[in-house]
C-alpha positions as a LaTeX table, in Angstrom:
\begin{tabular}{lrrr}
\hline
Residue & $x$ (\AA) & $y$ (\AA) & $z$ (\AA) \\
\hline
Met1 & $-12.57$ & 21.56 & $-2.43$ \\
Ala2 & $-12.95$ & 21.18 & 1.16 \\
Ile3 & $-11.52$ & 17.99 & 2.67 \\
Leu4 & $-14.10$ & 15.67 & 4.19 \\
Glu5 & $-14.64$ & 12.83 & 6.70 \\
Ser6 & $-17.62$ & 10.74 & 7.00 \\
Ser7 & $-20.59$ & 12.95 & 7.83 \\
Lys8 & $-21.93$ & 10.28 & 9.75 \\
Pro9 & $-21.34$ & 8.90 & 13.40 \\
Ala10 & $-19.55$ & 5.53 & 13.81 \\
Lys11 & $-21.54$ & 2.86 & 13.66 \\
Thr12 & $-20.56$ & $-0.87$ & 14.34 \\
Val13 & $-21.79$ & $-2.73$ & 10.72 \\
His14 & $-22.62$ & $-6.52$ & 11.42 \\
Pro15 & $-22.43$ & $-9.69$ & 9.43 \\
Gly16 & $-25.26$ & $-9.55$ & 6.42 \\
Gln17 & $-24.39$ & $-6.47$ & 5.99 \\
Thr18 & $-22.43$ & $-4.76$ & 2.56 \\
Ile19 & $-19.37$ & $-3.21$ & 2.39 \\
Gly20 & $-18.52$ & $-1.11$ & $-0.53$ \\
Ile21 & $-15.15$ & $-1.59$ & $-1.95$ \\
Leu22 & $-13.84$ & 1.50 & $-4.49$ \\
Gly23 & $-11.21$ & $-0.63$ & $-6.31$ \\
Gly24 & $-11.46$ & $-3.91$ & $-7.72$ \\
Gly25 & $-8.10$ & $-5.24$ & $-7.88$ \\
Gln26 & $-5.98$ & $-8.09$ & $-5.47$ \\
Leu27 & $-6.17$ & $-6.43$ & $-2.26$ \\
Gly28 & $-9.64$ & $-5.79$ & $-2.51$ \\
Arg29 & $-10.09$ & $-9.26$ & $-3.72$ \\
Met30 & $-8.46$ & $-10.74$ & $-0.32$ \\
Met31 & $-10.49$ & $-8.26$ & 1.51 \\
Ala32 & $-14.11$ & $-9.32$ & $-0.16$ \\
Leu33 & $-12.96$ & $-13.15$ & 0.60 \\
Glu34 & $-12.23$ & $-12.01$ & 4.42 \\
Ala35 & $-15.51$ & $-10.46$ & 4.81 \\
Lys36 & $-17.29$ & $-12.98$ & 2.89 \\
Ala37 & $-15.76$ & $-15.38$ & 5.74 \\
Met38 & $-16.93$ & $-13.33$ & 8.23 \\
Gly39 & $-20.61$ & $-13.38$ & 6.57 \\
Tyr40 & $-20.48$ & $-10.02$ & 5.05 \\
Arg41 & $-21.71$ & $-9.21$ & 1.35 \\
Ile42 & $-20.00$ & $-7.27$ & $-1.05$ \\
Ala43 & $-19.94$ & $-4.90$ & $-3.42$ \\
Val44 & $-17.49$ & $-3.36$ & $-5.30$ \\
Leu45 & $-16.95$ & $-0.27$ & $-8.31$ \\
Asp46 & $-14.36$ & $-1.09$ & $-11.06$ \\
Pro47 & $-13.69$ & $-0.25$ & $-14.25$ \\
Gln48 & $-12.77$ & $-3.67$ & $-15.27$ \\
Pro49 & $-15.64$ & $-6.09$ & $-16.11$ \\
Asp50 & $-13.69$ & $-8.84$ & $-14.60$ \\
Cys51 & $-11.25$ & $-7.62$ & $-11.96$ \\
Pro52 & $-10.21$ & $-9.68$ & $-9.15$ \\
Cys53 & $-12.37$ & $-8.28$ & $-6.43$ \\
Ala54 & $-15.57$ & $-8.88$ & $-9.01$ \\
Gln55 & $-14.87$ & $-12.32$ & $-9.04$ \\
Val56 & $-15.49$ & $-12.95$ & $-5.61$ \\
Ala57 & $-17.86$ & $-9.73$ & $-5.20$ \\
Asp58 & $-21.96$ & $-10.06$ & $-4.91$ \\
Thr59 & $-22.44$ & $-6.48$ & $-6.79$ \\
His60 & $-20.20$ & $-5.23$ & $-9.59$ \\
Ile61 & $-20.80$ & $-1.65$ & $-10.35$ \\
Val62 & $-18.49$ & $-1.34$ & $-14.00$ \\
Ala63 & $-17.54$ & 2.71 & $-14.33$ \\
Pro64 & $-14.46$ & 4.64 & $-14.10$ \\
Tyr65 & $-13.27$ & 5.89 & $-10.51$ \\
Thr66 & $-13.99$ & 9.21 & $-11.72$ \\
Asp67 & $-18.08$ & 8.84 & $-12.14$ \\
Val68 & $-19.76$ & 10.51 & $-9.42$ \\
Ser69 & $-23.23$ & 8.79 & $-9.85$ \\
Ala70 & $-21.56$ & 5.22 & $-10.13$ \\
Ala71 & $-20.12$ & 5.92 & $-6.60$ \\
Glu72 & $-23.31$ & 7.28 & $-4.98$ \\
Glu73 & $-24.91$ & 3.88 & $-6.12$ \\
Leu74 & $-22.09$ & 2.03 & $-4.77$ \\
Gly75 & $-22.51$ & 3.93 & $-1.91$ \\
Arg76 & $-26.91$ & 3.09 & $-1.63$ \\
Gln77 & $-26.02$ & $-0.52$ & $-2.21$ \\
Ser78 & $-23.31$ & $-0.59$ & 1.17 \\
Asp79 & $-23.46$ & 0.15 & 4.63 \\
Val80 & $-19.92$ & 0.90 & 4.89 \\
Val81 & $-17.69$ & 2.04 & 1.85 \\
Thr82 & $-13.93$ & 1.74 & 1.67 \\
Tyr83 & $-11.08$ & 1.51 & $-0.64$ \\
Glu84 & $-8.08$ & $-0.77$ & $-1.84$ \\
Phe85 & $-5.99$ & 1.67 & $-3.23$ \\
Glu86 & $-4.70$ & 5.79 & $-2.82$ \\
Asn87 & $-4.90$ & 6.71 & $-6.55$ \\
Val88 & $-9.22$ & 7.02 & $-6.66$ \\
Asp89 & $-10.61$ & 10.81 & $-7.78$ \\
Ala90 & $-11.00$ & 12.94 & $-5.08$ \\
Asn91 & $-14.33$ & 14.29 & $-5.96$ \\
Val92 & $-15.35$ & 10.81 & $-6.00$ \\
Thr93 & $-14.25$ & 10.25 & $-2.14$ \\
Ala94 & $-15.19$ & 13.48 & $-1.18$ \\
Arg95 & $-18.80$ & 12.65 & $-2.57$ \\
Leu96 & $-19.10$ & 9.53 & $-0.92$ \\
Cys97 & $-18.22$ & 10.73 & 2.59 \\
Glu98 & $-21.24$ & 13.02 & 2.21 \\
Cys99 & $-23.79$ & 10.56 & 1.15 \\
Ser100 & $-22.40$ & 7.24 & 2.81 \\
Tyr101 & $-20.59$ & 6.03 & 5.85 \\
Val102 & $-17.14$ & 5.83 & 5.20 \\
Pro103 & $-14.97$ & 5.73 & 8.42 \\
Gln104 & $-11.80$ & 6.21 & 6.75 \\
Gly105 & $-12.81$ & 9.49 & 5.76 \\
Ala106 & $-10.94$ & 11.93 & 2.94 \\
Ser107 & $-8.63$ & 13.52 & 5.05 \\
Leu108 & $-5.85$ & 10.80 & 4.78 \\
Leu109 & $-6.45$ & 9.58 & 1.19 \\
His110 & $-5.86$ & 12.91 & 0.27 \\
Thr111 & $-2.81$ & 13.23 & 2.68 \\
Thr112 & $-1.29$ & 10.17 & 0.97 \\
Gln113 & $-2.37$ & 10.36 & $-3.00$ \\
His114 & 0.74 & 13.45 & $-2.71$ \\
Arg115 & 4.13 & 13.51 & $-1.58$ \\
Val116 & 4.25 & 16.66 & $-0.08$ \\
Arg117 & 1.15 & 16.69 & 1.83 \\
Glu118 & 2.66 & 13.22 & 2.88 \\
Lys119 & 5.80 & 14.40 & 4.50 \\
Arg120 & 4.26 & 17.57 & 6.26 \\
Ala121 & 1.96 & 15.25 & 7.65 \\
Leu122 & 4.65 & 13.07 & 8.80 \\
Gln123 & 6.64 & 16.33 & 10.25 \\
Ala124 & 3.28 & 16.97 & 12.41 \\
Ala125 & 3.38 & 13.58 & 13.19 \\
Gly126 & 7.27 & 13.99 & 14.98 \\
Val127 & 8.43 & 10.84 & 13.05 \\
Pro128 & 11.91 & 10.89 & 11.52 \\
Ile129 & 11.94 & 11.14 & 7.63 \\
Ala130 & 14.49 & 11.88 & 4.72 \\
Asp131 & 15.55 & 15.41 & 4.18 \\
Tyr132 & 13.75 & 16.90 & 1.43 \\
Arg133 & 12.83 & 19.72 & $-0.95$ \\
Glu134 & 9.40 & 20.71 & $-2.76$ \\
Val135 & 10.34 & 21.27 & $-6.37$ \\
Thr136 & 8.25 & 23.10 & $-9.07$ \\
Thr137 & 10.86 & 24.69 & $-11.29$ \\
Leu138 & 14.49 & 24.00 & $-12.83$ \\
Gln139 & 15.72 & 26.65 & $-10.99$ \\
Gly140 & 14.03 & 24.59 & $-7.82$ \\
Leu141 & 15.69 & 21.61 & $-9.09$ \\
Arg142 & 19.39 & 23.10 & $-9.16$ \\
Gln143 & 18.80 & 24.85 & $-5.82$ \\
Ala144 & 17.50 & 21.32 & $-4.21$ \\
Ala145 & 20.47 & 19.32 & $-5.45$ \\
Lys146 & 22.84 & 22.08 & $-4.11$ \\
Glu147 & 21.55 & 22.03 & $-0.66$ \\
Leu148 & 20.75 & 18.38 & $-0.39$ \\
Gly149 & 23.51 & 16.93 & $-2.39$ \\
Leu150 & 24.15 & 14.42 & $-4.98$ \\
Pro151 & 23.11 & 11.58 & $-5.44$ \\
Ala152 & 19.74 & 12.34 & $-4.63$ \\
Val153 & 16.08 & 11.08 & $-5.77$ \\
Leu154 & 13.66 & 12.78 & $-7.57$ \\
Lys155 & 9.79 & 12.18 & $-7.33$ \\
Thr156 & 6.76 & 12.67 & $-8.76$ \\
Ser157 & 4.57 & 14.12 & $-6.35$ \\
Ala158 & 1.65 & 12.15 & $-7.02$ \\
Gly159 & 0.61 & 9.01 & $-9.44$ \\
Gly160 & 4.18 & 7.02 & $-9.26$ \\
Tyr161 & 4.05 & 3.80 & $-7.84$ \\
Asp162 & 6.41 & 0.45 & $-7.85$ \\
Gly163 & 9.06 & 2.86 & $-8.59$ \\
Lys164 & 7.09 & 5.13 & $-11.49$ \\
Gly165 & 7.77 & 8.89 & $-11.52$ \\
Gln166 & 10.94 & 8.61 & $-10.05$ \\
Trp167 & 14.39 & 9.63 & $-11.08$ \\
Arg168 & 18.19 & 8.60 & $-9.06$ \\
Leu169 & 20.13 & 11.72 & $-9.97$ \\
Thr170 & 24.14 & 12.27 & $-9.86$ \\
Ala171 & 26.76 & 14.61 & $-9.93$ \\
Glu172 & 27.01 & 13.74 & $-13.95$ \\
Asp173 & 23.41 & 14.20 & $-15.02$ \\
Asp174 & 22.56 & 17.29 & $-16.87$ \\
Leu175 & 19.59 & 18.66 & $-14.81$ \\
Gly176 & 18.53 & 20.92 & $-17.65$ \\
Leu177 & 18.20 & 18.20 & $-20.25$ \\
Leu178 & 16.06 & 15.46 & $-17.64$ \\
Trp179 & 13.79 & 18.43 & $-16.41$ \\
Ser180 & 13.16 & 18.87 & $-20.07$ \\
Ser181 & 12.44 & 15.15 & $-20.86$ \\
Ile182 & 9.91 & 15.19 & $-17.68$ \\
Ala183 & 8.41 & 18.46 & $-18.71$ \\
Ala184 & 8.13 & 16.94 & $-22.40$ \\
Ala185 & 6.13 & 14.13 & $-21.22$ \\
Gln186 & 3.22 & 15.97 & $-19.55$ \\
Thr187 & 2.35 & 12.63 & $-17.59$ \\
Ile188 & 2.81 & 11.14 & $-14.60$ \\
Pro189 & 2.05 & 7.33 & $-14.49$ \\
Gly190 & $-0.47$ & 5.85 & $-12.57$ \\
Arg191 & $-2.25$ & 2.57 & $-11.87$ \\
His192 & $-4.74$ & 1.55 & $-14.03$ \\
Gly193 & $-4.01$ & 3.85 & $-16.43$ \\
Thr194 & $-4.56$ & 7.00 & $-14.67$ \\
Thr195 & $-2.55$ & 10.04 & $-15.09$ \\
Lys196 & $-1.98$ & 13.98 & $-13.78$ \\
Arg197 & $-0.15$ & 16.21 & $-16.49$ \\
Val198 & 3.35 & 17.54 & $-14.81$ \\
Glu199 & 2.13 & 21.05 & $-13.89$ \\
Glu200 & $-0.54$ & 19.72 & $-11.68$ \\
Ala201 & 1.68 & 17.65 & $-9.41$ \\
Pro202 & 5.01 & 19.02 & $-8.30$ \\
Phe203 & 7.62 & 16.87 & $-7.36$ \\
Ile204 & 9.94 & 16.51 & $-4.27$ \\
Met205 & 13.78 & 15.66 & $-3.87$ \\
Glu206 & 15.05 & 13.46 & $-1.22$ \\
Arg207 & 18.42 & 12.71 & $-0.14$ \\
Leu208 & 19.74 & 9.73 & $-1.35$ \\
Ile209 & 19.74 & 7.34 & 2.06 \\
Pro210 & 22.11 & 4.85 & 2.71 \\
Phe211 & 19.88 & 2.56 & 4.44 \\
Glu212 & 20.51 & $-1.50$ & 5.95 \\
Arg213 & 17.36 & $-2.33$ & 5.17 \\
Glu214 & 14.20 & $-1.53$ & 3.67 \\
Leu215 & 11.08 & $-2.88$ & 6.86 \\
Ser216 & 7.50 & $-2.12$ & 6.72 \\
Val217 & 4.53 & $-2.09$ & 9.68 \\
Met218 & 1.02 & $-2.70$ & 9.15 \\
Val219 & $-0.99$ & $-0.97$ & 11.88 \\
Ala220 & $-4.52$ & $-1.59$ & 12.36 \\
Arg221 & $-6.96$ & 1.46 & 14.19 \\
Ser222 & $-10.86$ & 1.24 & 14.78 \\
Pro223 & $-12.86$ & 4.54 & 15.14 \\
Arg224 & $-13.02$ & 3.15 & 19.13 \\
Gly225 & $-9.28$ & 4.26 & 19.00 \\
Glu226 & $-8.38$ & 0.63 & 19.24 \\
Met227 & $-5.23$ & $-0.29$ & 17.95 \\
Thr228 & $-3.01$ & $-3.11$ & 17.02 \\
Val229 & 0.30 & $-3.32$ & 15.56 \\
Phe230 & 1.78 & $-6.39$ & 13.15 \\
Pro231 & 5.25 & $-7.74$ & 13.51 \\
Val232 & 8.02 & $-5.69$ & 11.47 \\
Ala233 & 8.76 & $-6.80$ & 7.79 \\
Glu234 & 12.41 & $-7.11$ & 6.13 \\
Asn235 & 11.56 & $-6.19$ & 2.22 \\
Ile236 & 13.69 & $-6.63$ & $-0.65$ \\
His237 & 12.81 & $-5.08$ & $-3.94$ \\
Val238 & 14.05 & $-6.08$ & $-7.53$ \\
His239 & 13.71 & $-2.74$ & $-10.07$ \\
His240 & 11.69 & $-1.09$ & $-7.59$ \\
Ile241 & 9.06 & $-3.87$ & $-7.07$ \\
Leu242 & 8.97 & $-5.67$ & $-3.84$ \\
His243 & 10.29 & $-9.08$ & $-4.39$ \\
Met244 & 9.89 & $-10.81$ & $-1.14$ \\
Ser245 & 9.06 & $-10.08$ & 2.70 \\
Ile246 & 11.10 & $-11.66$ & 5.59 \\
Val247 & 9.21 & $-11.92$ & 9.13 \\
Pro248 & 10.12 & $-11.65$ & 11.37 \\
Ala249 & 12.92 & $-8.73$ & 10.14 \\
Arg250 & 15.96 & $-9.66$ & 11.01 \\
Val251 & 16.59 & $-6.57$ & 13.35 \\
Asp252 & 16.93 & $-6.37$ & 17.01 \\
Ala253 & 14.30 & $-6.38$ & 19.38 \\
Glu254 & 14.89 & $-2.77$ & 20.26 \\
Thr255 & 14.95 & $-1.72$ & 16.81 \\
Ala256 & 11.53 & $-3.61$ & 16.09 \\
Arg257 & 9.53 & $-2.34$ & 18.96 \\
Arg258 & 10.98 & 1.37 & 17.78 \\
Ala259 & 9.43 & 0.67 & 14.45 \\
Gln260 & 5.96 & $-0.35$ & 15.85 \\
Glu261 & 6.26 & 2.46 & 17.81 \\
Ile262 & 6.56 & 4.67 & 14.92 \\
Ala263 & 3.86 & 3.40 & 12.92 \\
Lys264 & 1.36 & 3.26 & 15.99 \\
Gln265 & 2.26 & 7.35 & 16.55 \\
Ile266 & 1.64 & 8.07 & 13.11 \\
Ala267 & $-2.03$ & 5.99 & 13.10 \\
Glu268 & $-2.89$ & 8.09 & 16.28 \\
Ser269 & $-1.84$ & 11.77 & 15.06 \\
Leu270 & $-3.65$ & 10.62 & 11.60 \\
Cys271 & $-6.69$ & 9.32 & 13.47 \\
Val272 & $-6.74$ & 6.10 & 11.23 \\
Val273 & $-9.46$ & 3.93 & 10.67 \\
Gly274 & $-8.56$ & 0.34 & 8.78 \\
Val275 & $-5.12$ & $-0.76$ & 7.91 \\
Leu276 & $-2.09$ & 1.18 & 7.41 \\
Gly277 & 1.06 & 0.09 & 6.09 \\
Val278 & 4.05 & 2.22 & 6.71 \\
Glu279 & 7.14 & 1.52 & 4.79 \\
Met280 & 10.73 & 3.11 & 6.44 \\
Phe281 & 14.59 & 2.60 & 5.80 \\
Leu282 & 16.90 & 1.74 & 8.81 \\
Thr283 & 20.13 & 3.33 & 8.13 \\
Arg284 & 23.50 & 1.84 & 8.56 \\
Asp285 & 23.95 & 3.93 & 12.25 \\
Gly286 & 20.56 & 2.59 & 13.17 \\
Gln287 & 17.95 & 5.45 & 12.43 \\
Ile288 & 15.02 & 4.92 & 11.35 \\
Leu289 & 13.22 & 7.17 & 8.66 \\
Val290 & 9.68 & 6.63 & 7.38 \\
Asn291 & 9.84 & 6.76 & 3.33 \\
Glu292 & 5.95 & 6.42 & 2.45 \\
Leu293 & 2.39 & 5.50 & 3.76 \\
Ala294 & $-0.19$ & 3.22 & 2.38 \\
Pro295 & $-3.76$ & 3.41 & 3.58 \\
Arg296 & $-5.15$ & 0.42 & 2.98 \\
Pro297 & $-3.66$ & $-3.07$ & 3.47 \\
His298 & $-0.46$ & $-3.40$ & 1.63 \\
Asn299 & 2.07 & $-5.89$ & $-0.36$ \\
Ser300 & 4.47 & $-6.26$ & 2.43 \\
Gly301 & 1.84 & $-7.47$ & 4.72 \\
His302 & 0.18 & $-10.44$ & 2.42 \\
Tyr303 & 2.32 & $-12.84$ & 4.83 \\
Thr304 & $-0.01$ & $-12.54$ & 7.83 \\
Gln305 & $-2.71$ & $-14.53$ & 5.84 \\
Asn306 & $-1.29$ & $-17.33$ & 6.69 \\
Ala307 & 1.52 & $-16.65$ & 9.61 \\
Cys308 & $-0.73$ & $-14.48$ & 12.00 \\
Ser309 & $-3.73$ & $-15.38$ & 13.99 \\
Thr310 & $-5.32$ & $-12.57$ & 11.95 \\
Ser311 & $-4.52$ & $-11.74$ & 8.47 \\
Gln312 & $-4.31$ & $-7.85$ & 7.34 \\
Phe313 & $-7.27$ & $-7.80$ & 5.22 \\
Glu314 & $-9.82$ & $-9.27$ & 8.32 \\
Gln315 & $-8.26$ & $-6.52$ & 10.74 \\
His316 & $-8.94$ & $-3.96$ & 8.25 \\
Val317 & $-12.52$ & $-5.37$ & 7.88 \\
Arg318 & $-13.01$ & $-5.52$ & 11.56 \\
Ala319 & $-11.48$ & $-2.03$ & 11.97 \\
Ile320 & $-13.71$ & $-0.11$ & 9.16 \\
Cys321 & $-16.59$ & $-2.27$ & 10.82 \\
Asn322 & $-16.39$ & $-0.96$ & 14.28 \\
Leu323 & $-15.59$ & $-5.14$ & 15.51 \\
Pro324 & $-13.21$ & $-5.29$ & 18.14 \\
Leu325 & $-9.19$ & $-6.28$ & 16.57 \\
Gly326 & $-7.81$ & $-9.45$ & 16.53 \\
Asp327 & $-4.71$ & $-11.01$ & 17.68 \\
Val328 & $-1.76$ & $-10.46$ & 15.68 \\
Lys329 & 0.38 & $-12.88$ & 17.33 \\
Leu330 & 2.86 & $-14.54$ & 14.22 \\
Trp331 & 2.60 & $-18.09$ & 14.43 \\
Ser332 & 5.73 & $-19.22$ & 12.44 \\
Pro333 & 8.37 & $-17.11$ & 10.51 \\
Val334 & 7.64 & $-16.66$ & 7.30 \\
Val335 & 9.21 & $-15.11$ & 3.59 \\
Met336 & 6.65 & $-13.98$ & 1.14 \\
Val337 & 7.97 & $-13.62$ & $-2.58$ \\
Asn338 & 5.81 & $-12.30$ & $-5.33$ \\
Val339 & 4.63 & $-13.90$ & $-8.32$ \\
Leu340 & 5.11 & $-11.49$ & $-11.37$ \\
Gly341 & 3.91 & $-12.12$ & $-14.78$ \\
Gln342 & 7.12 & $-13.79$ & $-15.62$ \\
His343 & 7.06 & $-16.18$ & $-12.93$ \\
Leu344 & 3.66 & $-17.58$ & $-13.02$ \\
Pro345 & 4.12 & $-20.36$ & $-15.61$ \\
Ser346 & 7.17 & $-21.75$ & $-13.85$ \\
Val347 & 5.11 & $-21.33$ & $-10.51$ \\
Leu348 & 2.56 & $-23.45$ & $-12.52$ \\
Thr349 & 5.05 & $-25.94$ & $-13.57$ \\
His350 & 6.42 & $-27.02$ & $-10.05$ \\
Leu351 & 3.07 & $-26.66$ & $-8.08$ \\
Lys352 & 2.94 & $-30.30$ & $-8.16$ \\
His353 & 6.39 & $-30.58$ & $-5.98$ \\
Trp354 & 5.58 & $-27.71$ & $-3.64$ \\
Pro355 & 6.06 & $-28.94$ & 0.04 \\
Ala356 & 2.84 & $-28.28$ & 2.03 \\
His357 & 4.14 & $-25.33$ & 3.96 \\
Trp358 & 4.44 & $-23.47$ & 0.78 \\
Lys359 & 0.82 & $-21.53$ & 0.26 \\
Leu360 & 0.06 & $-20.24$ & $-2.97$ \\
His361 & $-2.32$ & $-16.93$ & $-3.51$ \\
Leu362 & $-3.21$ & $-15.78$ & $-7.29$ \\
Tyr363 & $-4.96$ & $-13.01$ & $-7.88$ \\
Gly364 & $-7.39$ & $-14.56$ & $-10.69$ \\
Lys365 & $-5.74$ & $-11.68$ & $-13.33$ \\
Ala366 & $-6.70$ & $-12.55$ & $-17.10$ \\
Glu367 & $-3.51$ & $-11.68$ & $-18.58$ \\
Ala368 & 0.29 & $-12.87$ & $-17.21$ \\
Lys369 & 2.28 & $-9.44$ & $-18.43$ \\
Arg370 & 5.94 & $-9.08$ & $-17.14$ \\
Asn371 & 6.27 & $-7.18$ & $-13.88$ \\
Arg372 & 2.67 & $-7.29$ & $-13.33$ \\
Lys373 & 1.64 & $-8.75$ & $-10.03$ \\
Met374 & $-0.35$ & $-11.89$ & $-10.11$ \\
Gly375 & 0.12 & $-13.49$ & $-6.98$ \\
His376 & 2.29 & $-14.66$ & $-4.13$ \\
Val377 & 3.56 & $-17.03$ & $-1.82$ \\
Asn378 & 3.96 & $-17.84$ & 1.53 \\
Val379 & 6.45 & $-20.17$ & 2.49 \\
Leu380 & 6.11 & $-20.58$ & 6.20 \\
Cys381 & 9.46 & $-22.17$ & 8.38 \\
Asp382 & 11.27 & $-22.91$ & 11.39 \\
Asp383 & 14.03 & $-21.01$ & 10.28 \\
Leu384 & 14.35 & $-17.83$ & 7.80 \\
Glu385 & 17.39 & $-19.11$ & 6.39 \\
Asp386 & 16.52 & $-21.97$ & 5.36 \\
Gly387 & 12.69 & $-20.47$ & 3.91 \\
Leu388 & 15.51 & $-18.13$ & 1.89 \\
Glu389 & 17.23 & $-21.09$ & 0.52 \\
Gln390 & 13.63 & $-23.00$ & $-0.65$ \\
Ile391 & 12.82 & $-20.35$ & $-2.55$ \\
Lys392 & 16.75 & $-19.80$ & $-4.08$ \\
Tyr393 & 16.26 & $-23.13$ & $-5.31$ \\
Ala394 & 13.04 & $-23.48$ & $-6.49$ \\
Gly395 & 14.24 & $-22.27$ & $-9.81$ \\
Ile396 & 11.17 & $-19.80$ & $-9.97$ \\
Trp397 & 13.04 & $-16.45$ & $-8.92$ \\
\hline
\end{tabular}
């Protein structure tokens, strides 16, 4: 199937018109809230009747992401269509590009849905990445381990998130047994219960990077080519799930500048429209290696809601609507910390004692499951170490 860009020329979508969002999770919700503050109407397609975005949208089309006719209806009701996560059906996005105005197109989505395609695109953009090998067979797995050396990381090429679909390999592992267990499972975990059969999605093996810090940069680009880049975030993960983002990242000015330039280089090379999240490793010898891309607002950019002149969500709306991009000045140091299902009871109990510079954002999810992202807190502070101490002694995390 051909991967299409939007069949319609770039246009400006004005407040009062309708933005269609494919996906109704928390990113769609926060995008919708910013858009409605600017005067836009919101239509969303999501299979869950009470999804976070639907709670604030004007119209909710309840249908699976694979439903092409539902996607066409979303297009009919919308003046511009965007998406809030990557794992949407390729047939749906291709059809939307044919019949609706989708300034992001489907090419970037197609690229970032598959790690092999993403790695090749990053190489074409001329940015540094970790050494990797494509893996489709047990023989290929053993050859990759020989060439890259162990320890290494094996990842599914499609469908994984928050550490799912990843295996850390050491010299003690039985590669044959591991491969048999993966093949027996036959499915790859994906968001909203979506799965792909293993034989439909090969794997990649990456050299294990002894990184000093994990960084991310949110960059925005409009159809007219205007581009802005947000301050660099330093990210800390717990059990492969983002725990907190520290901004500004605790790196020197030259490292921060290089990270921002790499993000801009990728956005330009891939002709990005909207917000793009670029995740990176900073190695012990000062190298920056790009790890993954997210072609939409990203968890590590949530700090922008309270600490920057323009949030990543408003910037995404501005970009897809072809409006001038907003200023991205950082007003205050900030630590964003995620609220997972197991944290929510303590958050609600302690809320009455919180200082005024703690900003709570909850997503409206009905059930608080363990490790499910229920919200986040932006802790504004004069000193990052003080902010980190406040979080440590809050008794929640």
